[in-house]
N, C-alpha and C positions, 0 to 999 in steps of 0.2 A: 504491501500499501504504499508505504513510506516512497516509491518509484514515481510511482502512479502522480502520486500527488506531487513531485519534482518535473515532471513532464509535462503536466497542465502549467504549471508555473512557466516552464520554458514556453510554453505553446503560448503563451500572452506577451511574451518578447516575439514572436513570428508575428501575432496578429497586428500590434502595433505598426511593425515594421511593411508588412502585408499591406496594415491601411494606408499609408504614408504611402509607398510604391502607386497606391492604386490615382489616391488623388494628384501625384504628381504625373502619371501619365495620363490621368483625363484631360488635363491643363495642355498635355504636350499634344492630344491630339484635335483638339479644337486649335492648336495653329496653324499655320500655312507654315508648311515644312520648311524648315532651312539649315542647308547641307554648309558644313565646311571643316574643312582637311582637320584631320586628325593633332594632336600634340605628337610631335617626336623628341623623343627625350633621348637627347646623346649625351655621350659621356665619354673618355680614355676611356680605355681597351679594359679596363677591371671590371669592368660588365660587357659582357659575351654574351652571343648566344649558343647555337652550338656549331661545335666543330664537325662532327657524323653526326650527320643526320639520321639519329632512327625510324624517322616517321620515311623516310626516304620511298620506306618498305609500305607504307601505310599509303592511308588514304588521303589525296589530294587536299584534305580540308587540313589534313594534320603540320600541311608543310609549313617550314619556317627560313625567313634569309638566314643566311650564314655567312657569319661574320669571322674576321681573320682573327685568328687567338694565339695569345702567349702562351699559352698551357692548353692541356685537354679541361676539355668544357663539357660534360654530359648534362641532357637537356630535357625532360620531357614533355608533349604537351599536352593539352586536357583530352585530345583524343586517344592518347597514348595511356592516361592517367585510366581514362575510362572501363578502354581495354585489360591494363593491368590488373585491377581492382584489389590491389592490395589497400589493405587498411589499417596502414601507419605506412610513415615517408621511408620507414628501415625496410616495410616489404615492399615498396615501392621501387628502392632504389636497388635491391637487394641481387639482383642476377645482372648488374650492370658491372662493367669490366672494373675492377677496382676497389670496390663498393662491396660490402656485406654489409649484415645486420645483426644487432645485438643476441635477437633471439630468445630475449630471457623469459617473455612473456608472450608468444605469438600471436598477432594482432591487436593489438594492447600496448605494452609497452617496448618497444620494438625501434632503439635507435640508429638511424647507417653509421656505416663503419668503413674510414675512407683512406684505405691505403696500411690498413692498421691501425689506425688510430681512432680512438673516440672517446665519447665524455666531455675532457673538459678543451681539450684539442680540437670539436668541431661545431663550429657554432648553426644553428638552427636557425633560422629566421623569416617574420612573415607582413610583404611589403617592406623590408627593410628595417624589421624591427627586430631585435631577437624573440625569444621565444617565450623567455623569463617566468621559466620554470625550475623543478629541480631532476626535471629526467637525467645533466650531466652528474649527481651526488650520486647514483643510482642505478642501475640496469632495471629497476624494477619498477623506476618512475616512467610513466606517460609522457608523450611529448601532448600541447593543447594546442596541435592544428592537425587539421583530420585532410584525406585529401578529395574528401568529398565534395567542398567551397574552391578545392585549387582549379586556376588557369592552367598553370605549367610548377615546375619543380626544376631546377639550375644547381646541379654542383660546381663550385670555382673551384678550384687548388690553384696554389704556384702563388705571382707577383701578388693575384689581385684580390687576394683575399686580406690582404695590408688598409685595403677602402673599413676594413669594417669589426680591427682590432689584431690584438695579438695574441687576444686568445684563441682565432680561429686559423690554428700555423698548421692544423691537420686540412683544410676548408670550409668550404660553407657550403649548408643546403640554403639553399633559396629559394620560399612558396611563394607565387605569385598571386590577388585573385583581385576581383573588381570591387572590393570593399570599399577599400578609397577609389572610385576613379581615376585616372590618369588621361584618359582622351573623352572628344563628345565624342556622342555615338548619333545613330539615325532617329531625329525625334520621335518619339511615340513609348512603346512599352515592349518589353523584349524580356521572356522568361523563358527558362531552361530545366528542365529536370532530371535528375537520372537515378536511375528504379536498379536493383538484381537481386538476384536472391543464389545463396551457395550451398552446395550438398554435404558438403567435409564439417562444417558447423551448423547447418541446421538456418545458414546467415540472412540474415535481408536490411535492405540499405536503403535509404529513401533523400534525398535530396530534391533542394528548389531553390533556382538562383532569378534574383526578378532586376532588372534594370529598368529605368526608366529617364526620360527626358523632356524633361519644358525648359526649353529658351537656352541660357546657359546654365542651367543645372543639370545635375544628371546625379542620381537615383539610386543607392546598390540596396535591396535585401535578400537573405541566403539563410538558411534551416537543413538540417538536416537529423539523421535519425542512423543508428545503427544496433543489430541485436544479434547474436551470434551463443550458440550453446558451445560447448566441450566439445572441442574439434574434434576429430575419427582421429589414430592415427595406427598403423597396420598392427593388424593382431587386437585390436582395443580403440579405448576412449583415453585422451589427456585430462584426466579430471582435476577440478578447477579451471580451468581457460577460457570461459564467458567472457564475452564485454559487450557492457551499454553504452552508447554513450551519443548524443545530444550535444547540439552546440543553434546557435542565432547569430544575427548578426547585421547591424544595419547603418550603410555610412552614405556621406556624398561629398557632392564636388562643386564648384562653383569658375566658370573659366572665364579668364579674363576674355574682353571683346579683342578680336586681329587676330585670336588665337595666342596671345604672350603668356598664357601661362595658367596656372589654376591653383586653389588650393582647397585641400577636404578633410572628412572627418569622418573616426568610425567606431563603431563600440562594441562588440561581441563578449559572446559568453561562451562557454564550453563545462560541458561535466563529464566524467563517465567512473560506470563503476566495473572494473574487471578480479577476479583472481588470478590468484600465485598460484600458478602447479608447481608440482615439485616432488619429492618424497615425500616430503612429510602432509600434505597437503588435506588428504583427509581425515587428518589429526587436528590440522588445525583451519583450513578453510580459509586461508590468510584470503584479504582481498582489500583493493585501495579505492578510495571514496576522495574522485578530482574535478576540484572545479577551480575557474578562473573566468577575471573580468579583466576586459582589455580594452582602454582606451587609447587611439591611434589616431595621428596625422601624418601627414606628409602636400608638399609642394611645390610648384617648379613657376619659378619667373625669369623672363627674359629681360635682360636690360641694354635701352637705348642709349647710347652713347659710352664713353669710359673705356674700362681696358677688361671688362667682365661681360660675359655674353651672356651665363645663365648661374641665379641660385637658385637650389636645391636645398629643401629639408625633408628631414624625419623626424617626429618626434612620437614617446608612448609609453606608456604606463600600466601596470598593471594588479591585481593582488587576488595571489593562488595562492592555494591551501588544500591538503590530502591528507585523507585520516588511511591509518594502516590500521584490520580490525581484522579481527578472528574468535574463535568461538574460546569463552570461558567454561568454567566449570560447568555451570544449569543448564550451557548449549544453545547460547543467544552470543550473540556478535556482542563486542565491546572495544572501543578504540583502545592501541598500545601505544599510538605514536602519530604525533599528530607536525607535518611540516607546512614549515608556513613560507613563503615567497612573499614580498615586495617589491617592485625594482620600476625605476623610470630609467628612459635613455631617450639619447637624444645627440643628431648628426644634423650639421650645415656643412655645406660644398659649395665653391664656385667655380666655376669653370672660365677660363678668362677666353679671350675670344684670338683664336691662331693667328698667330705670329711668324712672318716667313723669316729665318734667320741666313747666315751666306750659308748653311748647310743645308737647308729646308727647310719645312714647314713644322713648327712648336704648339702643341696643345696642352696646357698646364690644367691643372685641377688642384684647389686649395678645400684642405675638410678641416672644420674641429669635429670630436666627441666628446657625451659627457654621460656618467651612470653614476646609477643611485646603485643599489643590491643592500634589502635586510631581510636576512636569511636564517632559520633557523628551526630545531624541534624542541618538542616538548612531550609530557605525557607518561603514562606510565614505563612505556618501555624508549622515552622518546630522552635521549640522554648523548644520542650520538655526535649531536652539534648544538653546542650554548649559541644562545643570537651570536650572531656578526655581521658588520656593515664594511661593505666595499666600498667606497670610493674610486671614481675613475675619469680620465681625462685623456685624451689620444690629440695629436694635430697630424697628418699627413698630406702628402705630397704626389703627385703622379705627372708626369711628364711622358707625351710621345713624339718622338721625331720623324717624318720624313725624308730619310737624307735622299732616296730616288726612286721611283717610280719600283716596287717589289722588294725594297728598303727598307725595313724599322726600326729603331730604337725606340725602346723605353724606360725611362727609371722612375723608382717609388722610393718613397722610405717614411718612416714614423715615427715618433716617439711617445710614450705616454709616459700616465703618472697612476700609480695605482694605490691605492692607498686601505689597506689590513685590519677594523681591531675585533680583537675577537680574546675569546679564554683560552690559554694555553694548561695544557697539561704534561705533568712530571711524571712520566710512565718511567720506571726501573729498568737497567739496563737485561736485554734478553726479554724484554716485555712479560714476565713472570711477576708474581706478587711475591710480594715479600710478606713474611710474618714473625710477630712477637712475642715472646713464649709471655706470659701475666698470670700473677698469684688469682687460682677463685677458689671454689668451694665445690665438689660435687653435691648436687641437689638429693642425691640418694642416703649417701654415703655420711656427708655434711664433713667428708676428708677435704684438706685442702690439696688441691692439685695445681697441675700449671697449663693453660689453654695456652693455644697458639691464635694470635688472633690478626688478621690480617691489615698490612700498615693502611694508613689512608692517601692516597694521591692526595699531592697540592697541585692548584689550580693558581691561575694570576691573569689578571686583565694582561693581554700584549697588543700590541702594536705593530707592525710592517708596511713597512713603503718600499716602492719597486718600481726603476723607470724603465721598461722595456725600449730597448731603440731597436727598429729594424730596419732594411734595405734590401732590394732585388735592382736590376738590370736584367734585361732582356733585349735578344735580337730575335728578330721575324724576317725571312729570305725565304722570297717565290722562287721555285724552282722549277726547269721545263715538264710539262706533261699538268699543270694546273696544280704542281704538286706545292706545300710551301711549309717549310723547313723552321723550329724554334729554337729556340739556345736560353736557357734562363738561370742565372743565379740568386740565390736570398739569403741573405743573414736575415734570422728573428729570435726574436729573444718571447720569452712568456713567464710571465707572473705567476709562480702558486694560486690556487682560490681557495678561500675559505676551508672549505673543511677537505682539502689537503696537509692545510696547516693546523686544524685545529681539532678532527673529527676523534672523537674519545671512548667511543660506545658499541653496542649491542644494535646491528640493523637483521632486524628478525625478516623480513620478506627475500634478502638477496641470501641469509642464513650466513653475514660474517660478521666480525669483531674488527670492526674500523680504531685504527689510530694514527694518529698525525702526527706531520714533526715540523713543531711554528720554528723550526731555523733552518726549511727551505730554502734555495735560493734561487735565482732566475734561472728556466731554464732555456737552451738555448738551442737550435737548429742551422746547422748549412748544408742549402743544399742546391743540388745540381741537375737539372730538366732538361734532355734533347728531344723532340718532337717530329713527326712526320705525317701531314696530316692533307688527304684530297678528298673534296667536300662536292666534286661535282661530276657529273661525266658519269659512263655505267659500273666503272668500281671505283669504289669509295670505302677510304679504310683513316683510321686514324690509331697513330699507335707512341706508343712513350718512354722512355726511361729516365731513370733518375736514384739519388743517391742522392744520401738523408744523415747526415753525422749528429748527434747528439749529446752535447755536454750537459749534466745533470738531468737525461731525464729520468720525471716525475711516474714512477709504477706502482701499484696496490702489491707489494712482494704477501704470497702468501707464507707464513713462516713453521707451518709446520702444528702448532699448536692449537688445540680449541677451548674454546670457551662455552659459556652459559651467558648469561645476563648481566655480568656483573662482573666488573676487571678481577675479584676476588677470585673468579672459578675459572680463569685462564689456567690451564695446565692440567684441570679437575675436573671440566665437561665436558660435553659430548658434542653440541646444539651449533655451533655456531664454528666458523674457520678463522679465525684469524689472521687479519692481511693489517701490514704497516705501511705508511706510504713511504717511498725511500728512492734514493734520486744515486742514477746510473748513467753512465757513460754507454751508449749507445748507438748502432749502423743499423738501419735502415735502409734497402736496398730492391727493386722490382722494377715492375713493367708493366703495362697494360697492351694491349692491338684490339683490334675491333673492323672488322671489313665487310661489305653486301659488295656484291655483284649482280649484275643484271645479268641472265645467260640469256635470255629472247623475248624477242614482244610478238606478239598474236596479236592487232589489231590491238584495240586497247587495255588487251590483257601482259602485264608485265611478270615472268618470272626469272627466280632468283636464289641464289645460296647468298648464308653469311656466315662469319664464323669471330669467336672471340679467344681470348685470352688473356690473364694474369696471373702475378705472382707477387709475393712480396716476402723476403727475410729479411729478419731482425734478431742481431744479437746485442748482449752487453760486451764490455770488454773483457775480457780471459774466456771467451768464444762461449759463453753459455744464452740460453734460448730466451728471448723476451717474450712473457705468457700468452697464452690466446691472443696467438696470431693466426689468419684465417690459412686454407689450403690453398696451396695454386690450381687454378678451373681451367678448363679448357672443354668450345662450346662448338656449338654451330649449329644449320637448320635448310630449310625451304623456307620461301615467300612468292604469296601470289599477290599479286595487284590487280585487281582487275577496273581500270578508270576510277572513277572516282566512287565507285559504290561499295564492289566488293572488295576485302583484305582476307589475308590467309599465310597461317603462321606455322609451322613443326621446329620446334629448338630443344635441343639438347647439351646439357652443361655435364660433363664430370670432374666432379671436386677429389682432387685427390683425400688418401688416408694425412694427417697430420701426424708425426710421429717426431717431428721436431720442436719439443716441448720444453715447457722451462719443469725446473724443484716443485715438488705437491703436484700438478697437473698431469693429466690422464689424458690418455691420446684417444684421437677418434680415426675410425674407416669413412672411405672415398664413399663417393654413390653415384648416382645419376639422376641428373632430374628432369624430366620429361614434361613439354609443356608445347600446347596449340593454342590456336585462336582460332575463330571464324567470325565475319564481320560483315554488316550489309546498310551502307548508310543510302536512304532516298531521301526526294524532298520531293513534298506532296502542292497539288494546286493552296493559292492562298486562301487561309481561312479570317475570320474577323480582324486576327492579329498579326496577320500578313502569314509568309510562307514558311509550311512547318518541318521541318529536315527531324526525320529520325536516323539514330543508330539503332541496329540491333545487333545481337551477338550472341558467342560461347563460349567460353576458354576454358580448358581444362589443367590445371596442375597438379607435379608430382604424379604425373598416370602410372608412371612404374610401379607405384605404393613404395616405394624404397623408405627404409627408417634411415631417418635423414636426424642427425646429432649435431648440431650448432659450434665449430672447435674453438671459440671466440667466447663463446656462452658459459657463467661460472658454473647453469646447472644443466650443464650439457651432460652428464650421465644418467638424469634424468628427466629430461625435460626434452621428449620428440619432436620434428617440429612436425607438419600436418599433415595428415596423408593424401590419396588421390583424391581430389576433388570434382567438382563442374559448376560451373558457376554461369547464368545463364544472367543477360546488362540489355534494358532500353534506356535512350536516351532521347529528349524530345523538345527541340528548340522552336521558339514561335517568334 
């Protein structure tokens, strides 16, 4: 009943959004059609589209202009998101070269992992503003961004990440939607619905997106809901793997006359209730009840005269809270821990007018970024992280120099100031409790005894200040046959996060007892990357090789000690795995390759093949393996594109066994992942709201019903990925 009431409250937010959209639409339909050009948002190449169009083998409605990029960029369009059907960002991106997913709670808590890097090194953002959650603090925490409301997802690696902060040292997963409209649509009312059902989890998902324009105003509203039961695995069911999520948003923008810019704002709300699967799930039935409310704004203004061409800004703040619940002795759910996060972030950027120099045309941009985060845990089992505050400020600069046709240089730099305040706990060497003998009295005999009591841990307020500095340099060169090559080098510093410094207790959902180090230093990464790509013609490919040397790489080291809910139990407990945030030098070597080739054409039909490969090897100094690194993967398949209407694909990915593991880590077996899809798009005759475009299809995942264990998951030994599943989907645009 509680869930039903929550859904009813959220439906009220939707009703307000739909009503406002209808009012605007009515006004728009009463006006004469005014066709204005869309605003073109330009920027130096830190903002790139895709380097290899996955949708080259997709219906033409998914086609996206391809830009030349200094580093590999992965890009998913709205059509690909619909056909993929992943319920999380990790699931949507998991089969892309160089990307996998955390897989802790498939369908619910599933962050993307880029080139073996996760959590604090991967920034997830929506419309330019960070996700502002605690998903980087623990793998059991969901990301409050649902693909049902997304229009595109872009993964940025390399120098472009400096635009968003030093915490994006591993990459940026950028989600864009129309919650803050950034271009003028045609006058009137526009809507899209997306629905699907899936067999593997008896899942149902629905969403509706509404856009309307009246004069210089554009309004957007969206609502979505997904419900999935415990999913099937080979030979049974993964108990406690259900998920129920809802979200709503409303936003709007005002566009300046003469196509000179816009300013917009949005308000969104997200809730999710999901189970945490695992070996102890039947006893505890641990679940997470998550809620976030976010207010965001962005804008762009073109400047007449002077040396500034365009000003842009992004600002957003949110209130996030989730409760970790489990069964009590009476068989009811009770809250063991509460995680809270209040965060605000803002960025302003000035793009200068192009400047002709003696050696070529120069494009530059300068930006300032500010942020504040208040994070902490509470509750009976909520001593993991005492309240901590982080204030940050960053200044960055990007420059591109067009030396001559086909040759381009890029240089970027960033400096940050990070101030972290929290509570530091002094743990003994070896991370085992000490005991003090004290005199006592035996309660039965009254005789004097010696009683060993655990020593109290001392804690004190602590403040750490860091000044990370980063820089990059890149060369882009056109080669014959439409091939573009790139060579980039970067030096990046990252300040440790509050949880890496001040964690000090049990985290029941992932089954860990986490200990931070308040004396951690900055993490430094030196990277060289070489890329080759061809994005046009019958043969398209994107290949990259990279090497990164980390100094002071921060990771969670498994000590081999077992604990219960408090530190005094460490060494004698058995419920939780003790992990300690530690620094060591490390080297990451890897590469990715993706290719498509159009074999032949018959009328409007194009038949082709595709292939992919990725690998990452990560070692500490001394030749010890970095923990939880994904295995190498090799895959390929066939596709058919029937004009603008039909699309079909069959793809097989083989993941090799992962035996290059760290101490206290277990190996994983290889597996074969066979997926297939078929979709059809048709435009129906005009209706009251204009043309209707329908897209319907079906896709199958893990068709071989393989037992798949995710090598990067903390719970790979007792949580298996979903088995064979079939999903049917339908989208309608009006």
